N, C-alpha and C positions, 0 to 999 in steps of 0.2 A: 732170300729171307735171312734176316739177322736176328739173333737171340740176345736179349739183354743189352741192347745198344741204343735204345730210343727212349731213355728216361734220365732225368736229372732232377735232383732237389725235390723229389716228390711229384714232379710234373713230367711233361713230354719234351723230348729233345728232337728238334728238326734241323734240317740243313738250311744253309743260306739260300734264299730264293724259293724255298718251299712254303706253300700256303695251305692252311686248313680249309677244306671245302665244307665238310660236315663234321659235327661232333655229337656223340651219343653216349650218355651215361647208362648205367644199369644193364650192361651187356655181359652175358655168360659165354664162356668159350671152352670147348673141349677138343682134345687131340687124340689121334690114333696113328699107329705106324711108327712110333718112336718109343724106345725103352728108357731114355734118359729121364732122370727125376724131374727135370724142368717141365716135362710134358705131362706129368701125372696129375690127376685130379681136376676138379671143376674150377675154372678160372673166372673171376668176377672183376669187372673193371670198366674202363672207358675205352671207346673206340673213336679213332680219328680217321677220316678220309681226307687225304691231302692231294696236292697236284701231282705227287709222284708215287704214293703208296698208301696202304692202310697201316695203322699203328694201334696195337692193343696195349694198354697200360693196366697192370694189375693193381687192385686196391689193397690187397693183402701184402703188407710190407715184408713178411718173413717167408713168402713163397719163393722158391728157387727161380721162377720166371717172373721177372719184374716188368719186362716189356717184350713185345714180339712185333717185328716189322715185316710187312708184306709188300715189297716193291711190285708194281703191276707186272713187270717183266718176269716175275717168278711164279705167277699164279697160273693155274690150269684147272680144267674140269669144274669150274665154278657153276653151281646150280642154286636156284631159288626154290626152296621146298615149301609147298603149301599143303600139309597133311589134312585129311578130313577131321581127324581127332588130334588136337594139339596145336600149338602155336607155330607160325611160320618161322623158317630159319634159313640161313645161308650155309652151304657146305662147299668144300673144294679141296684142292691140293696146292701146296706151296713147296717149291724147290729151294734148297739151301743155296746161299751165296758162298762161294769160296771165301774162307776167312770169317764167316758169319757165326761161328761158335756152335754149329752142328752140321751134320752131313746128311745127304740123302734127301728124303721127301717126307713131308708130314701131311696127314689129312686133318681137316679142321671143320668144326661146326660153330656157328655164331647164332646165339639165341638173344633176341631183343625183348627183355622183360617188360619194357614200356611200349612195345609195338614199333612198327616201322621197318621190319626186316626186308620186306619187298622193295620199299622205296630206297632204302640204303643199298640193297643189293643191285638194283637197277642203276643207281648212280655209280657204284663201284665198277660195274661192267662197262658203263659208258666211258668212264675215265680210263679204264684199262685198255679199251679199244683205241682211244685217242692216243695213249702213250705207246701202244704197240706199233703204231705206224712209224714211230721214230726209232725203233730198235729192231734190227733184222736178224740178230744172232739167236741161235737156239738156246744157248746156255746163259744163265744169269751172269752178269758182270760181278767181279769180286767186291766184297765189302771193304771199304777203305776207312779205317778209323780216323776221326778228325785229329789234326795236329795242334789245334788251338783250343783255348778254353771256351766255356759256354757262358752266355749272358741272356738276360731277358729279351725275348723276341719283340720287335717293334709291332705296332698294331696291324700292319698289313698282313701279318702272318695269321691273325686270329679269325679272319672271315673271308668268304669267297667274294669274288668280284660280282657285284649285282648286275653288271652288263653281260655276264656269262663268258664262256670260253668257246669260240668258234661256233656260236649259235646255241650252245647248250648252257642252261642255267641250272646249277645244283638245286635240289629241292629243300631249300632252307625253310620253306613254309612248313614242312613236316618235321624238320630238326632246327627249330629257331634258336636253341641254346648255343652259346659260345663257351669255350673253356674258361674256367674261373680265372680271375686276375692272378698273376704271379705263378702260373702253372705251365707256361709255354716258354721254352728256352731254345736258343739257336747257337750253332757254331758257324764259323766262317767258311767251313768246307761246303762246296756245292754238292748236290746229290750225285752219286756215282752211277746214276741210271737216268734215262730220259723221263720226262713227265708229259702232261697233256699239252704243254706249250712247246714241246720239242727241243728245249734247251737244258743245260745242266745247271741251271741256277739263274742268277741275274745276268742276262746277256749284256746289259749295258753297264755293268759294274755297280749296280745298286739301285735302290728305289723300289717303291711298291707300284701298285696299279692305279690308274685313274680311269674310271669308267664313265659312261655317258651320263650316268646319274650322279656323278661325283664320287669321290672315294679318297682313301688315305693316300697321301703323298709323302715321300721321304727324300727330298732332293739333297744330293751331296752326302748321302749316308756313307760312313767310313767303316772299315772293318775294325775289330777290336785291336789288331796289331797296329793299325794306323792311329787309332785313338791313343794307345799307349805311347807310341813314338811322339805324337804331338804333345802329350802331357809331359813327357820327359824333356821336351824342348821348351817347356814353360808356356805352352799355348793351349792349355786345356779349355779355356773359355771359348776358343774358336772352333772346337770340335763337338760341343754339346748340341748336336742337332736335335731339333724338336719335330714333332709330327702333329698334324692337325686334320680334322675331319670337316670338309666343307659343309656337310649336312648338320654339323654340331659345332659351330664356330666358337662356342663358349668353353669348349673342352680342348685341352692341349696335353700332349704327352711328351715328357722328356725322358729318354732312356737312362736307366741307372748305369753305373760303371760296370765294366765287364768283370765277371768272376774270374778268380785265379785258378780254380779247380779245373782239371781236365775232365772230359766226359767220362762216365763210368765205363769200366772195362768188365769183361766177362769174369775175370778172376776176382775183381773187387766185389762184384755182385755175389759171387759164391762165398767169399770170406764172411759175409754177414750171415750166411745161412748154415755154414759148416759147424 
């Protein structure tokens, strides 16, 4: 788990090659087992299930916890609770990643105020099971801060592959919403832990998925460093790769230039709240 490392510019920050499977707004989160101020109080925000982890983003901009990342390889004792009186919720434990801005272990509960706790929890457990097959170590791998800036993520990062993953299709019928435009950002760093596809990012050096029913494609996608180098050589017009959706041929997406800012650090997040 990493604290305050998965947010940028008011949105979510993901790794290169990481895709959002499910998105849910209006989620409340509570913690136990940690004394740091970041874990105090009821947290309200958005929850993302990706190919590599869960990410909670806080809506309250002055809260010491702005984001919380749950890599699948750090989760344990996850249970889907269905009380007789009260709404369903997810509970579990998450272990800290070395260098992830906190130590030890934290207990958590996730309450879905708009419903869907069991469906989201089942999808999370399925993704975690798939990812765990690709990681045999007992301890979580260390968190590695990105060394490049962040930029708007290409469309493949916004939605799950409709063809599914190894025969499993995430329940997007229960969670049909996608993150709002201009709220998903990406770095060039691959995930430092395995995901449901068993690799550390784009194994072929770029591009999105192409499912049986059609999907986003991104041939020849460059990293931000490669784009900058090409622009410095006067060939910016050759690196403005576009994206298209075969199911919606009238729509095209051209990625904006990369941002110069580095991803937020733990100390930066605290400066705003001290």
